[in-house]
Structures are given as C-alpha cells and as structure tokens.
C-alpha positions, 0 to 999 in steps of 0.5 A: 500500500505504501508503494502506491501512496508514498508518505508525503512530508509537510512543509516546515513551519516558519516562525519568522520575526521581522528584524527591523522595526520602524517606529515612524511607520507604526506612528504613521499608521496609527495617525492614518487610522485616526485621521480616517476615523475623523474623516468618516465622522465628518462625512457622516455629519455632512451627509446628515446636513450638519456642519462639523466646523461652524468657522469653516470658510471655503477659500476655493471658488470656481476659476480660482486655479485659473486666475492663480495661473494667469497671475504667475504668467510672464508677459510673453506667454500672455502676449502669446495667448492673446495672439492665438486667440485673435488668430482663432477668431479670425479663422472662425470669422473667415470660415463663417464668411466663406460658408455664407458666401458659398451658400 
C-alpha cells in the first residue's frame, strides 16, 4: 500500500520575526487610522446636513486655479495667448464668411 501512496512530508512551519522595526511607520499608521476615522465622522455629519466646523469658510471658488495661473504667467506668455486667440477668432470669422458666400 505504501508503494501506491507514498508518505509526503509536511512543509516546515516558519516562525519568522521581522528584524527591522520602524517606530515612525507604526506611528504614521496610527495617525492615518485616526485621521480616517475622523474623516468618516465628518462625512457622516455632512451627509446628515450638519456642519462639523462652524468657523469653516471655503477659500476656493470657480476659476481660482485659472486666475492663479494667469497671475504667475510672464508677459510673453500672455501676449502669445492673446495672439493665438485673435488668430482663432479670425479663422472662425473667415470660415463663417466663406460658408455664407458659398451658400
């Protein structure tokens, strides 16, 4: 019987312990868990219609990124943008005029 079904040994179990312990990583994981729990509570309160912080005032508004970008552009970039805009408006007007004349 042992010829048909030979005995197969089990794999040895490994008792592996990490050699390197990083206390910063452990602290970061704890902070992350605390932040995620706080964020979940804030989202739950926001879903119920309650504001978590009454002193909060949003500083972003529609177009604020574009305004910031345009404030930091150089004069040459602004001139290039304006000339491209004029070019495209001229091309559009010529196309409209051409189709009007042809039809």
